[in-house]
PDB file with one MODEL, atoms N, CA, C and O in Angstrom:
MODEL        1
ATOM      1  N   MET A   1     -10.894 -63.953  -8.362  1.00  0.00           N
ATOM      2  CA  MET A   1     -11.294 -62.623  -9.899  1.00  0.00           C
ATOM      3  C   MET A   1     -11.196 -61.096  -8.732  1.00  0.00           C
ATOM      4  O   MET A   1     -10.656 -60.046  -9.079  1.00  0.00           O
ATOM      5  N   SER A   2     -11.776 -61.296  -7.506  1.00  0.00           N
ATOM      6  CA  SER A   2     -12.183 -60.533  -7.230  1.00  0.00           C
ATOM      7  C   SER A   2     -10.588 -59.428  -6.220  1.00  0.00           C
ATOM      8  O   SER A   2     -10.312 -58.313  -5.780  1.00  0.00           O
ATOM      9  N   ILE A   3     -10.115 -60.648  -6.366  1.00  0.00           N
ATOM     10  CA  ILE A   3      -8.792 -60.063  -5.459  1.00  0.00           C
ATOM     11  C   ILE A   3      -7.512 -59.109  -6.698  1.00  0.00           C
ATOM     12  O   ILE A   3      -6.745 -58.158  -6.552  1.00  0.00           O
ATOM     13  N   ILE A   4      -7.949 -60.212  -8.089  1.00  0.00           N
ATOM     14  CA  ILE A   4      -7.169 -59.401  -9.564  1.00  0.00           C
ATOM     15  C   ILE A   4      -7.657 -58.002  -9.786  1.00  0.00           C
ATOM     16  O   ILE A   4      -6.961 -57.103 -10.258  1.00  0.00           O
ATOM     17  N   TRP A   5      -9.219 -57.856  -9.318  1.00  0.00           N
ATOM     18  CA  TRP A   5     -10.104 -56.823  -9.814  1.00  0.00           C
ATOM     19  C   TRP A   5      -9.837 -55.927  -8.410  1.00  0.00           C
ATOM     20  O   TRP A   5     -10.065 -54.758  -8.721  1.00  0.00           O
ATOM     21  N   ALA A   6      -9.580 -55.976  -7.478  1.00  0.00           N
ATOM     22  CA  ALA A   6      -9.013 -55.086  -6.049  1.00  0.00           C
ATOM     23  C   ALA A   6      -7.880 -54.332  -6.512  1.00  0.00           C
ATOM     24  O   ALA A   6      -7.492 -53.239  -6.100  1.00  0.00           O
ATOM     25  N   ILE A   7      -7.407 -55.042  -7.408  1.00  0.00           N
ATOM     26  CA  ILE A   7      -5.298 -55.370  -7.066  1.00  0.00           C
ATOM     27  C   ILE A   7      -5.642 -53.732  -8.724  1.00  0.00           C
ATOM     28  O   ILE A   7      -5.121 -52.617  -8.752  1.00  0.00           O
ATOM     29  N   ILE A   8      -6.755 -54.407  -9.866  1.00  0.00           N
ATOM     30  CA  ILE A   8      -6.605 -53.230 -10.485  1.00  0.00           C
ATOM     31  C   ILE A   8      -7.348 -51.818  -9.764  1.00  0.00           C
ATOM     32  O   ILE A   8      -6.530 -50.901  -9.689  1.00  0.00           O
ATOM     33  N   ILE A   9      -8.229 -51.589  -9.417  1.00  0.00           N
ATOM     34  CA  ILE A   9      -8.885 -50.810  -8.702  1.00  0.00           C
ATOM     35  C   ILE A   9      -8.038 -50.067  -7.649  1.00  0.00           C
ATOM     36  O   ILE A   9      -8.354 -48.913  -7.359  1.00  0.00           O
ATOM     37  N   GLY A  10      -6.986 -50.657  -7.063  1.00  0.00           N
ATOM     38  CA  GLY A  10      -6.371 -49.981  -6.154  1.00  0.00           C
ATOM     39  C   GLY A  10      -5.255 -49.218  -6.958  1.00  0.00           C
ATOM     40  O   GLY A  10      -5.358 -47.993  -7.017  1.00  0.00           O
ATOM     41  N   LEU A  11      -4.349 -49.748  -7.493  1.00  0.00           N
ATOM     42  CA  LEU A  11      -3.649 -49.145  -8.844  1.00  0.00           C
ATOM     43  C   LEU A  11      -4.545 -48.217  -9.452  1.00  0.00           C
ATOM     44  O   LEU A  11      -3.885 -48.081 -10.482  1.00  0.00           O
ATOM     45  N   ILE A  12      -5.289 -47.653  -9.585  1.00  0.00           N
ATOM     46  CA  ILE A  12      -6.173 -46.462  -9.864  1.00  0.00           C
ATOM     47  C   ILE A  12      -6.517 -45.587  -8.824  1.00  0.00           C
ATOM     48  O   ILE A  12      -6.848 -44.417  -9.016  1.00  0.00           O
ATOM     49  N   ALA A  13      -6.438 -46.186  -7.609  1.00  0.00           N
ATOM     50  CA  ALA A  13      -7.102 -45.860  -6.510  1.00  0.00           C
ATOM     51  C   ALA A  13      -5.740 -44.728  -5.831  1.00  0.00           C
ATOM     52  O   ALA A  13      -5.741 -43.562  -5.436  1.00  0.00           O
ATOM     53  N   GLY A  14      -4.746 -45.731  -5.954  1.00  0.00           N
ATOM     54  CA  GLY A  14      -3.204 -44.564  -5.328  1.00  0.00           C
ATOM     55  C   GLY A  14      -2.778 -44.127  -5.805  1.00  0.00           C
ATOM     56  O   GLY A  14      -1.780 -43.562  -5.360  1.00  0.00           O
ATOM     57  N   LEU A  15      -3.300 -43.938  -7.676  1.00  0.00           N
ATOM     58  CA  LEU A  15      -2.761 -42.477  -8.178  1.00  0.00           C
ATOM     59  C   LEU A  15      -4.050 -41.422  -7.927  1.00  0.00           C
ATOM     60  O   LEU A  15      -3.902 -40.251  -8.275  1.00  0.00           O
ATOM     61  N   VAL A  16      -4.930 -41.726  -7.504  1.00  0.00           N
ATOM     62  CA  VAL A  16      -6.160 -40.641  -7.201  1.00  0.00           C
ATOM     63  C   VAL A  16      -6.014 -40.089  -5.710  1.00  0.00           C
ATOM     64  O   VAL A  16      -6.277 -38.924  -5.413  1.00  0.00           O
ATOM     65  N   ALA A  17      -5.632 -40.910  -4.940  1.00  0.00           N
ATOM     66  CA  ALA A  17      -4.613 -40.911  -3.625  1.00  0.00           C
ATOM     67  C   ALA A  17      -3.509 -39.932  -3.531  1.00  0.00           C
ATOM     68  O   ALA A  17      -3.565 -39.101  -2.625  1.00  0.00           O
ATOM     69  N   LYS A  18      -2.624 -39.927  -4.263  1.00  0.00           N
ATOM     70  CA  LYS A  18      -1.242 -39.127  -4.649  1.00  0.00           C
ATOM     71  C   LYS A  18      -1.929 -37.855  -5.096  1.00  0.00           C
ATOM     72  O   LYS A  18      -1.350 -36.799  -4.843  1.00  0.00           O
ATOM     73  N   ALA A  19      -2.951 -37.825  -5.654  1.00  0.00           N
ATOM     74  CA  ALA A  19      -2.911 -36.420  -6.148  1.00  0.00           C
ATOM     75  C   ALA A  19      -4.081 -35.589  -5.672  1.00  0.00           C
ATOM     76  O   ALA A  19      -4.523 -34.518  -6.090  1.00  0.00           O
ATOM     77  N   LEU A  20      -4.511 -36.487  -4.544  1.00  0.00           N
ATOM     78  CA  LEU A  20      -5.674 -35.731  -3.318  1.00  0.00           C
ATOM     79  C   LEU A  20      -4.422 -35.499  -2.266  1.00  0.00           C
ATOM     80  O   LEU A  20      -4.550 -34.365  -1.804  1.00  0.00           O
ATOM     81  N   MET A  21      -3.505 -36.016  -1.833  1.00  0.00           N
ATOM     82  CA  MET A  21      -2.351 -35.743  -0.832  1.00  0.00           C
ATOM     83  C   MET A  21      -0.880 -35.418  -1.856  1.00  0.00           C
ATOM     84  O   MET A  21       0.042 -36.004  -2.424  1.00  0.00           O
ATOM     85  N   PRO A  22      -1.380 -34.196  -1.632  1.00  0.00           N
ATOM     86  CA  PRO A  22      -0.054 -34.101  -2.793  1.00  0.00           C
ATOM     87  C   PRO A  22       1.187 -33.790  -1.679  1.00  0.00           C
ATOM     88  O   PRO A  22       0.838 -33.654  -0.507  1.00  0.00           O
ATOM     89  N   GLY A  23       2.394 -33.691  -1.960  1.00  0.00           N
ATOM     90  CA  GLY A  23       3.700 -33.781  -1.475  1.00  0.00           C
ATOM     91  C   GLY A  23       5.008 -34.628  -1.835  1.00  0.00           C
ATOM     92  O   GLY A  23       4.859 -35.500  -2.690  1.00  0.00           O
ATOM     93  N   ARG A  24       5.991 -34.496  -1.395  1.00  0.00           N
ATOM     94  CA  ARG A  24       6.886 -35.240  -1.608  1.00  0.00           C
ATOM     95  C   ARG A  24       6.755 -36.632  -0.847  1.00  0.00           C
ATOM     96  O   ARG A  24       6.498 -36.913   0.323  1.00  0.00           O
ATOM     97  N   ASP A  25       6.991 -37.271  -1.799  1.00  0.00           N
ATOM     98  CA  ASP A  25       7.026 -39.348  -0.848  1.00  0.00           C
ATOM     99  C   ASP A  25       8.436 -39.757  -1.311  1.00  0.00           C
ATOM    100  O   ASP A  25       8.997 -39.125  -2.206  1.00  0.00           O
ATOM    101  N   PRO A  26       8.855 -40.529  -0.867  1.00  0.00           N
ATOM    102  CA  PRO A  26      10.344 -40.598  -0.987  1.00  0.00           C
ATOM    103  C   PRO A  26      10.366 -42.119  -2.141  1.00  0.00           C
ATOM    104  O   PRO A  26      11.241 -42.594  -2.864  1.00  0.00           O
ATOM    105  N   GLY A  27       8.997 -42.490  -1.851  1.00  0.00           N
ATOM    106  CA  GLY A  27       8.937 -43.856  -3.479  1.00  0.00           C
ATOM    107  C   GLY A  27       8.556 -43.479  -4.245  1.00  0.00           C
ATOM    108  O   GLY A  27       8.896 -44.234  -5.156  1.00  0.00           O
ATOM    109  N   GLY A  28       7.870 -42.559  -4.715  1.00  0.00           N
ATOM    110  CA  GLY A  28       7.650 -42.188  -5.612  1.00  0.00           C
ATOM    111  C   GLY A  28       6.230 -43.070  -6.126  1.00  0.00           C
ATOM    112  O   GLY A  28       5.549 -43.805  -5.411  1.00  0.00           O
ATOM    113  N   PHE A  29       6.016 -42.759  -7.573  1.00  0.00           N
ATOM    114  CA  PHE A  29       4.764 -43.570  -7.974  1.00  0.00           C
ATOM    115  C   PHE A  29       4.832 -44.911  -7.840  1.00  0.00           C
ATOM    116  O   PHE A  29       3.915 -45.493  -7.261  1.00  0.00           O
ATOM    117  N   ILE A  30       5.629 -45.425  -8.212  1.00  0.00           N
ATOM    118  CA  ILE A  30       5.608 -46.899  -7.588  1.00  0.00           C
ATOM    119  C   ILE A  30       5.530 -47.646  -5.829  1.00  0.00           C
ATOM    120  O   ILE A  30       5.320 -48.808  -5.479  1.00  0.00           O
ATOM    121  N   ILE A  31       5.840 -46.215  -4.909  1.00  0.00           N
ATOM    122  CA  ILE A  31       5.603 -46.873  -3.765  1.00  0.00           C
ATOM    123  C   ILE A  31       3.607 -46.480  -3.722  1.00  0.00           C
ATOM    124  O   ILE A  31       2.825 -47.243  -3.154  1.00  0.00           O
ATOM    125  N   THR A  32       3.284 -45.548  -4.237  1.00  0.00           N
ATOM    126  CA  THR A  32       1.944 -45.043  -4.218  1.00  0.00           C
ATOM    127  C   THR A  32       1.318 -45.556  -4.705  1.00  0.00           C
ATOM    128  O   THR A  32       0.185 -45.735  -4.256  1.00  0.00           O
ATOM    129  N   ALA A  33       1.908 -46.312  -6.450  1.00  0.00           N
ATOM    130  CA  ALA A  33       1.042 -47.145  -6.622  1.00  0.00           C
ATOM    131  C   ALA A  33       0.247 -48.799  -5.425  1.00  0.00           C
ATOM    132  O   ALA A  33      -0.887 -49.234  -5.224  1.00  0.00           O
ATOM    133  N   LEU A  34       1.476 -49.131  -5.013  1.00  0.00           N
ATOM    134  CA  LEU A  34       1.534 -50.079  -5.175  1.00  0.00           C
ATOM    135  C   LEU A  34       0.260 -50.384  -3.084  1.00  0.00           C
ATOM    136  O   LEU A  34      -0.440 -51.263  -2.582  1.00  0.00           O
ATOM    137  N   LEU A  35       0.965 -48.382  -2.573  1.00  0.00           N
ATOM    138  CA  LEU A  35       0.207 -48.126  -1.422  1.00  0.00           C
ATOM    139  C   LEU A  35      -1.561 -48.437  -1.618  1.00  0.00           C
ATOM    140  O   LEU A  35      -2.418 -48.826  -0.824  1.00  0.00           O
ATOM    141  N   GLY A  36      -1.609 -47.985  -3.341  1.00  0.00           N
ATOM    142  CA  GLY A  36      -3.228 -48.175  -3.107  1.00  0.00           C
ATOM    143  C   GLY A  36      -3.256 -49.689  -3.464  1.00  0.00           C
ATOM    144  O   GLY A  36      -3.587 -50.376  -2.498  1.00  0.00           O
ATOM    145  N   ILE A  37      -3.054 -50.230  -4.345  1.00  0.00           N
ATOM    146  CA  ILE A  37      -3.012 -51.719  -4.113  1.00  0.00           C
ATOM    147  C   ILE A  37      -3.905 -51.942  -3.162  1.00  0.00           C
ATOM    148  O   ILE A  37      -5.125 -51.856  -3.026  1.00  0.00           O
ATOM    149  N   VAL A  38      -2.540 -52.396  -2.240  1.00  0.00           N
ATOM    150  CA  VAL A  38      -2.473 -52.533  -0.718  1.00  0.00           C
ATOM    151  C   VAL A  38      -3.690 -52.263  -0.033  1.00  0.00           C
ATOM    152  O   VAL A  38      -4.226 -53.105   0.687  1.00  0.00           O
ATOM    153  N   GLY A  39      -4.327 -50.684  -0.301  1.00  0.00           N
ATOM    154  CA  GLY A  39      -5.159 -50.505   0.599  1.00  0.00           C
ATOM    155  C   GLY A  39      -6.230 -50.945   0.011  1.00  0.00           C
ATOM    156  O   GLY A  39      -7.186 -51.227   0.734  1.00  0.00           O
ATOM    157  N   ALA A  40      -6.351 -51.121  -1.498  1.00  0.00           N
ATOM    158  CA  ALA A  40      -7.649 -51.333  -1.762  1.00  0.00           C
ATOM    159  C   ALA A  40      -7.928 -52.781  -1.213  1.00  0.00           C
ATOM    160  O   ALA A  40      -9.076 -53.128  -0.935  1.00  0.00           O
ATOM    161  N   VAL A  41      -6.922 -53.556  -1.077  1.00  0.00           N
ATOM    162  CA  VAL A  41      -6.941 -55.045  -0.959  1.00  0.00           C
ATOM    163  C   VAL A  41      -7.170 -55.193   0.669  1.00  0.00           C
ATOM    164  O   VAL A  41      -8.073 -55.891   1.130  1.00  0.00           O
ATOM    165  N   VAL A  42      -6.383 -54.562   1.358  1.00  0.00           N
ATOM    166  CA  VAL A  42      -6.841 -54.696   3.495  1.00  0.00           C
ATOM    167  C   VAL A  42      -8.477 -53.446   3.033  1.00  0.00           C
ATOM    168  O   VAL A  42      -9.179 -53.346   4.039  1.00  0.00           O
ATOM    169  N   PHE A  43      -8.784 -53.010   2.392  1.00  0.00           N
ATOM    170  CA  PHE A  43     -10.535 -51.938   2.315  1.00  0.00           C
ATOM    171  C   PHE A  43     -11.163 -53.229   2.031  1.00  0.00           C
ATOM    172  O   PHE A  43     -12.210 -53.317   2.673  1.00  0.00           O
ATOM    173  N   THR A  44     -10.879 -54.478   1.171  1.00  0.00           N
ATOM    174  CA  THR A  44     -11.915 -55.575   1.019  1.00  0.00           C
ATOM    175  C   THR A  44     -12.254 -56.589   1.599  1.00  0.00           C
ATOM    176  O   THR A  44     -13.216 -57.333   1.408  1.00  0.00           O
ATOM    177  N   PHE A  45     -10.706 -56.645   2.987  1.00  0.00           N
ATOM    178  CA  PHE A  45     -11.461 -57.553   4.082  1.00  0.00           C
ATOM    179  C   PHE A  45     -11.587 -57.374   4.779  1.00  0.00           C
ATOM    180  O   PHE A  45     -11.969 -58.104   5.695  1.00  0.00           O
ATOM    181  N   LEU A  46     -11.235 -55.792   4.786  1.00  0.00           N
ATOM    182  CA  LEU A  46     -11.998 -54.877   6.449  1.00  0.00           C
ATOM    183  C   LEU A  46     -13.639 -55.663   5.908  1.00  0.00           C
ATOM    184  O   LEU A  46     -14.247 -56.683   6.232  1.00  0.00           O
ATOM    185  N   GLY A  47     -13.916 -54.339   4.774  1.00  0.00           N
ATOM    186  CA  GLY A  47     -15.141 -54.501   4.474  1.00  0.00           C
ATOM    187  C   GLY A  47     -15.940 -56.046   4.857  1.00  0.00           C
ATOM    188  O   GLY A  47     -16.821 -56.206   5.702  1.00  0.00           O
ATOM    189  N   ARG A  48     -15.362 -57.039   3.999  1.00  0.00           N
ATOM    190  CA  ARG A  48     -15.928 -58.204   4.262  1.00  0.00           C
ATOM    191  C   ARG A  48     -16.356 -58.270   5.493  1.00  0.00           C
ATOM    192  O   ARG A  48     -17.549 -58.528   5.650  1.00  0.00           O
ATOM    193  N   ALA A  49     -15.248 -57.991   7.022  1.00  0.00           N
ATOM    194  CA  ALA A  49     -15.129 -58.126   7.932  1.00  0.00           C
ATOM    195  C   ALA A  49     -16.473 -57.772   8.766  1.00  0.00           C
ATOM    196  O   ALA A  49     -17.165 -58.500   9.478  1.00  0.00           O
ATOM    197  N   LEU A  50     -16.619 -56.217   8.385  1.00  0.00           N
ATOM    198  CA  LEU A  50     -17.379 -56.041   8.427  1.00  0.00           C
ATOM    199  C   LEU A  50     -18.955 -56.053   8.226  1.00  0.00           C
ATOM    200  O   LEU A  50     -19.959 -55.561   8.742  1.00  0.00           O
ATOM    201  N   GLY A  51     -18.607 -56.882   7.202  1.00  0.00           N
ATOM    202  CA  GLY A  51     -20.380 -56.925   6.692  1.00  0.00           C
ATOM    203  C   GLY A  51     -20.623 -56.055   5.182  1.00  0.00           C
ATOM    204  O   GLY A  51     -21.544 -56.413   4.448  1.00  0.00           O
ATOM    205  N   PHE A  52     -19.933 -55.165   4.881  1.00  0.00           N
ATOM    206  CA  PHE A  52     -20.117 -53.976   4.404  1.00  0.00           C
ATOM    207  C   PHE A  52     -19.785 -54.802   2.691  1.00  0.00           C
ATOM    208  O   PHE A  52     -20.173 -54.241   1.666  1.00  0.00           O
ATOM    209  N   TYR A  53     -19.121 -56.003   2.651  1.00  0.00           N
ATOM    210  CA  TYR A  53     -19.248 -56.500   1.116  1.00  0.00           C
ATOM    211  C   TYR A  53     -19.335 -58.722   1.322  1.00  0.00           C
ATOM    212  O   TYR A  53     -18.806 -59.528   2.088  1.00  0.00           O
ATOM    213  N   ASN A  54     -20.152 -58.804   0.328  1.00  0.00           N
ATOM    214  CA  ASN A  54     -20.291 -60.254   0.472  1.00  0.00           C
ATOM    215  C   ASN A  54     -19.629 -60.599  -0.159  1.00  0.00           C
ATOM    216  O   ASN A  54     -19.681 -60.147  -1.303  1.00  0.00           O
ATOM    217  N   GLU A  55     -18.412 -61.783   0.227  1.00  0.00           N
ATOM    218  CA  GLU A  55     -17.551 -63.218  -0.266  1.00  0.00           C
ATOM    219  C   GLU A  55     -17.590 -63.021  -1.620  1.00  0.00           C
ATOM    220  O   GLU A  55     -18.662 -63.349  -2.130  1.00  0.00           O
ATOM    221  N   GLY A  56     -16.602 -62.509  -2.501  1.00  0.00           N
ATOM    222  CA  GLY A  56     -15.996 -62.642  -3.705  1.00  0.00           C
ATOM    223  C   GLY A  56     -16.338 -61.359  -4.291  1.00  0.00           C
ATOM    224  O   GLY A  56     -16.076 -61.189  -5.481  1.00  0.00           O
ATOM    225  N   GLU A  57     -17.051 -60.161  -3.421  1.00  0.00           N
ATOM    226  CA  GLU A  57     -17.017 -58.328  -4.070  1.00  0.00           C
ATOM    227  C   GLU A  57     -15.712 -58.119  -3.129  1.00  0.00           C
ATOM    228  O   GLU A  57     -15.219 -58.675  -2.148  1.00  0.00           O
ATOM    229  N   SER A  58     -15.488 -57.260  -3.778  1.00  0.00           N
ATOM    230  CA  SER A  58     -14.267 -56.393  -3.863  1.00  0.00           C
ATOM    231  C   SER A  58     -14.255 -55.240  -3.413  1.00  0.00           C
ATOM    232  O   SER A  58     -15.320 -54.919  -3.940  1.00  0.00           O
ATOM    233  N   ALA A  59     -13.851 -54.042  -2.705  1.00  0.00           N
ATOM    234  CA  ALA A  59     -13.708 -52.766  -2.613  1.00  0.00           C
ATOM    235  C   ALA A  59     -14.349 -51.879  -3.778  1.00  0.00           C
ATOM    236  O   ALA A  59     -13.891 -51.886  -4.920  1.00  0.00           O
ATOM    237  N   GLY A  60     -15.350 -51.184  -3.421  1.00  0.00           N
ATOM    238  CA  GLY A  60     -15.535 -49.956  -4.431  1.00  0.00           C
ATOM    239  C   GLY A  60     -14.319 -48.920  -5.066  1.00  0.00           C
ATOM    240  O   GLY A  60     -13.120 -48.985  -4.791  1.00  0.00           O
ATOM    241  N   PHE A  61     -14.793 -48.222  -5.733  1.00  0.00           N
ATOM    242  CA  PHE A  61     -13.619 -47.588  -5.824  1.00  0.00           C
ATOM    243  C   PHE A  61     -13.023 -46.484  -4.236  1.00  0.00           C
ATOM    244  O   PHE A  61     -11.910 -46.230  -3.777  1.00  0.00           O
ATOM    245  N   ILE A  62     -14.169 -46.171  -3.913  1.00  0.00           N
ATOM    246  CA  ILE A  62     -14.159 -44.711  -3.041  1.00  0.00           C
ATOM    247  C   ILE A  62     -13.516 -45.745  -1.860  1.00  0.00           C
ATOM    248  O   ILE A  62     -12.506 -45.321  -1.299  1.00  0.00           O
ATOM    249  N   GLY A  63     -13.951 -46.867  -1.508  1.00  0.00           N
ATOM    250  CA  GLY A  63     -13.120 -47.810  -0.320  1.00  0.00           C
ATOM    251  C   GLY A  63     -11.767 -47.675  -0.456  1.00  0.00           C
ATOM    252  O   GLY A  63     -11.129 -47.093   0.422  1.00  0.00           O
ATOM    253  N   ALA A  64     -11.045 -48.283  -1.770  1.00  0.00           N
ATOM    254  CA  ALA A  64      -9.893 -48.194  -2.754  1.00  0.00           C
ATOM    255  C   ALA A  64      -9.355 -47.395  -2.386  1.00  0.00           C
ATOM    256  O   ALA A  64      -8.301 -47.578  -1.777  1.00  0.00           O
ATOM    257  N   ILE A  65      -9.885 -46.128  -2.616  1.00  0.00           N
ATOM    258  CA  ILE A  65      -9.245 -44.915  -1.716  1.00  0.00           C
ATOM    259  C   ILE A  65      -8.762 -44.018  -0.767  1.00  0.00           C
ATOM    260  O   ILE A  65      -7.802 -43.265  -0.605  1.00  0.00           O
ATOM    261  N   ILE A  66     -10.124 -44.495  -0.006  1.00  0.00           N
ATOM    262  CA  ILE A  66     -10.017 -44.360   1.710  1.00  0.00           C
ATOM    263  C   ILE A  66      -9.146 -45.444   2.032  1.00  0.00           C
ATOM    264  O   ILE A  66      -8.566 -45.212   3.093  1.00  0.00           O
ATOM    265  N   GLY A  67      -8.853 -46.463   1.559  1.00  0.00           N
ATOM    266  CA  GLY A  67      -7.652 -46.860   2.181  1.00  0.00           C
ATOM    267  C   GLY A  67      -6.367 -47.100   1.979  1.00  0.00           C
ATOM    268  O   GLY A  67      -5.480 -47.663   2.621  1.00  0.00           O
ATOM    269  N   ALA A  68      -6.496 -46.190   0.259  1.00  0.00           N
ATOM    270  CA  ALA A  68      -5.200 -45.758   0.127  1.00  0.00           C
ATOM    271  C   ALA A  68      -4.410 -44.483   0.567  1.00  0.00           C
ATOM    272  O   ALA A  68      -3.297 -44.229   0.106  1.00  0.00           O
ATOM    273  N   ILE A  69      -4.859 -43.928   1.214  1.00  0.00           N
ATOM    274  CA  ILE A  69      -5.309 -42.545   0.990  1.00  0.00           C
ATOM    275  C   ILE A  69      -4.834 -42.849   2.994  1.00  0.00           C
ATOM    276  O   ILE A  69      -4.234 -41.887   3.474  1.00  0.00           O
ATOM    277  N   LEU A  70      -4.990 -43.576   3.600  1.00  0.00           N
ATOM    278  CA  LEU A  70      -4.874 -44.073   5.263  1.00  0.00           C
ATOM    279  C   LEU A  70      -3.490 -44.770   4.570  1.00  0.00           C
ATOM    280  O   LEU A  70      -2.493 -44.051   4.626  1.00  0.00           O
ATOM    281  N   LEU A  71      -3.406 -45.434   4.246  1.00  0.00           N
ATOM    282  CA  LEU A  71      -1.601 -45.913   4.097  1.00  0.00           C
ATOM    283  C   LEU A  71      -1.015 -45.162   3.944  1.00  0.00           C
ATOM    284  O   LEU A  71      -0.198 -44.847   4.810  1.00  0.00           O
ATOM    285  N   LEU A  72      -1.114 -44.496   2.796  1.00  0.00           N
ATOM    286  CA  LEU A  72      -0.153 -42.746   2.777  1.00  0.00           C
ATOM    287  C   LEU A  72       0.422 -42.372   3.608  1.00  0.00           C
ATOM    288  O   LEU A  72       1.622 -42.236   3.851  1.00  0.00           O
ATOM    289  N   TRP A  73      -1.023 -42.068   4.400  1.00  0.00           N
ATOM    290  CA  TRP A  73      -0.548 -40.994   5.673  1.00  0.00           C
ATOM    291  C   TRP A  73       0.050 -42.051   6.420  1.00  0.00           C
ATOM    292  O   TRP A  73       1.092 -41.461   6.707  1.00  0.00           O
ATOM    293  N   ILE A  74       0.141 -42.920   6.830  1.00  0.00           N
ATOM    294  CA  ILE A  74       0.476 -43.838   7.840  1.00  0.00           C
ATOM    295  C   ILE A  74       2.325 -43.837   7.497  1.00  0.00           C
ATOM    296  O   ILE A  74       3.360 -43.790   8.161  1.00  0.00           O
ATOM    297  N   TYR A  75       1.795 -43.950   5.561  1.00  0.00           N
ATOM    298  CA  TYR A  75       3.771 -44.411   5.509  1.00  0.00           C
ATOM    299  C   TYR A  75       4.640 -43.175   5.417  1.00  0.00           C
ATOM    300  O   TYR A  75       5.869 -43.191   5.338  1.00  0.00           O
ATOM    301  N   ARG A  76       3.603 -41.733   5.443  1.00  0.00           N
ATOM    302  CA  ARG A  76       4.406 -40.416   5.427  1.00  0.00           C
ATOM    303  C   ARG A  76       5.296 -40.295   6.253  1.00  0.00           C
ATOM    304  O   ARG A  76       6.485 -39.980   6.199  1.00  0.00           O
ATOM    305  N   LEU A  77       4.070 -40.797   7.633  1.00  0.00           N
ATOM    306  CA  LEU A  77       4.422 -40.584   9.425  1.00  0.00           C
ATOM    307  C   LEU A  77       5.335 -41.205   9.682  1.00  0.00           C
ATOM    308  O   LEU A  77       6.079 -40.660  10.497  1.00  0.00           O
ATOM    309  N   PHE A  78       5.835 -42.784   9.106  1.00  0.00           N
ATOM    310  CA  PHE A  78       7.072 -43.525   9.550  1.00  0.00           C
ATOM    311  C   PHE A  78       8.065 -42.820   8.775  1.00  0.00           C
ATOM    312  O   PHE A  78       9.076 -42.731   9.472  1.00  0.00           O
ATOM    313  N   THR A  79       8.223 -42.310   7.714  1.00  0.00           N
ATOM    314  CA  THR A  79       9.220 -41.880   6.878  1.00  0.00           C
ATOM    315  C   THR A  79       9.931 -41.161   7.394  1.00  0.00           C
ATOM    316  O   THR A  79      11.140 -41.256   7.608  1.00  0.00           O
ATOM    317  N   LYS A  80       9.000 -40.152   7.700  1.00  0.00           N
ATOM    318  CA  LYS A  80       9.208 -38.623   8.295  1.00  0.00           C
ATOM    319  C   LYS A  80      10.091 -39.511   9.437  1.00  0.00           C
ATOM    320  O   LYS A  80      11.179 -39.809   8.943  1.00  0.00           O
ATOM    321  N   ARG A  81       9.968 -39.931  10.577  1.00  0.00           N
ATOM    322  CA  ARG A  81       9.992 -40.371  11.484  1.00  0.00           C
ATOM    323  C   ARG A  81      11.962 -40.472  11.086  1.00  0.00           C
ATOM    324  O   ARG A  81      12.873 -39.759  11.505  1.00  0.00           O
ATOM    325  N   ARG A  82      11.979 -41.232  10.478  1.00  0.00           N
ATOM    326  CA  ARG A  82      13.383 -41.757  10.090  1.00  0.00           C
ATOM    327  C   ARG A  82      14.119 -40.378   9.677  1.00  0.00           C
ATOM    328  O   ARG A  82      15.222 -40.081  10.137  1.00  0.00           O
ATOM    329  N   GLY A  83      13.476 -39.643   8.857  1.00  0.00           N
ATOM    330  CA  GLY A  83      14.676 -38.691   8.189  1.00  0.00           C
ATOM    331  C   GLY A  83      14.489 -39.116   6.619  1.00  0.00           C
ATOM    332  O   GLY A  83      14.938 -38.260   5.857  1.00  0.00           O
ATOM    333  N   ILE A  84      14.007 -40.086   6.079  1.00  0.00           N
ATOM    334  CA  ILE A  84      14.139 -39.926   4.774  1.00  0.00           C
ATOM    335  C   ILE A  84      13.697 -39.344   3.109  1.00  0.00           C
ATOM    336  O   ILE A  84      14.042 -39.651   1.968  1.00  0.00           O
ATOM    337  N   VAL A  85      12.297 -37.871   4.010  1.00  0.00           N
ATOM    338  CA  VAL A  85      12.498 -37.147   3.333  1.00  0.00           C
ATOM    339  C   VAL A  85      12.635 -35.676   3.566  1.00  0.00           C
ATOM    340  O   VAL A  85      12.884 -34.923   2.625  1.00  0.00           O
TER     341      VAL A  85
ENDMDL
END
């Protein structure tokens, strides 16, 4: 159930990350939402490994936003180099 919760929080966090990092993204809304979901799930597992969260807990909303912003930033770095933007 914690992964489902992380996905829901990640979807919202992806939208917030897009609002905090304005600019053109090649994938638009769908890619940003997926990056938010992946960011929340990755931050959940990273937080568990670092001892921030116990087993069964998911990343908080702030953690999910941080994960989504980091992934969105990395995504923009790779898409700029290819000339997609």
